[in-house]
C-alpha positions, 0 to 999 in steps of 0.5 A: 946157957951154952951159947956163943953170943955176938952183938951188933949195932945194926942188921948190916953189921950183923949180916957182914959178920955172918957173910964172912963166916961162910964160903962154899957151905950148905946153909938152912933157914927156918922161917924168919922175917928178921933174916928177910929184913937182913937180906941174908938169903941173897948175902949168903947165896953169893958163896953158898948153897942156901935152903930157904923155905921162905923162897917158896909156897905150898909143896915146894915150901915143904921140900925146901924146909926138909932140905934145910933140916939137912944143912950143915948150918941152920939159921933161925930167929926167936919169937922171944928170949928171956934176959937170962937166955931162955929161948921161946919159939912157936911154930906151925909147920915145925921146921923152925923148931926142928931145925934148932934142935939137932943135926947141924954143925952149928945153929944161929939164932938171930934176933933184934932187942925187941924180942928180949923179955923179962922172964919166961912168963912174959916171953910166952905171953909175947910169943902167943899174943904178939908174935903169933897174931902178927905173923898170922895177919902178915900171912893173911890167915883168917884166924881169930888172932889175925882178924881181931889182932889183939891176942891168942884165942887158943882157936881150933882154926885149920889155919892156926899158926901156933901148933908147937911151943918150944922152950929152950933152957940151954943150948942143945948138947953136942950142937954149937949154937950162937945168938946174934943179938942186933940192937934194933927192932927186927921181925915180929 
């Protein structure tokens, strides 16, 4: 599908690999609990400028998210990826999706094996009925999926977390991309 692929046993091994790739670079992050669990912000901030919107809220979140879109390198996770390499992401603000599509020297997708699904149908199901409700609940949103915790209700809530769905069949043209697979359960 056009992605470089690296596989690691642990999140620590993956974080060591990633930290060794950069020195003095500008790196942008999309929202990712996986990357938080890996302590990537602190690891990469030692030698680089890291634009991570997760460090902020409100207007500062939006400013940092925009800054991340202009970074040389962009890191995000996936909500699901099929066994044959189709990446599926859902987004509320759009910074994760936008950052994965264009404008960077390289995009990194970091995810645990719990995000791997059999096919696109099960991937979209996972994104809408597992990842989105759990993220809404984690963020204390009062959406039907967060309150009931069982599935997507395709709601009209102002706090709706699933506003855009991106299906990437292949790596984007003219953007180097790497999938970093970690043989652990990470993120949501």
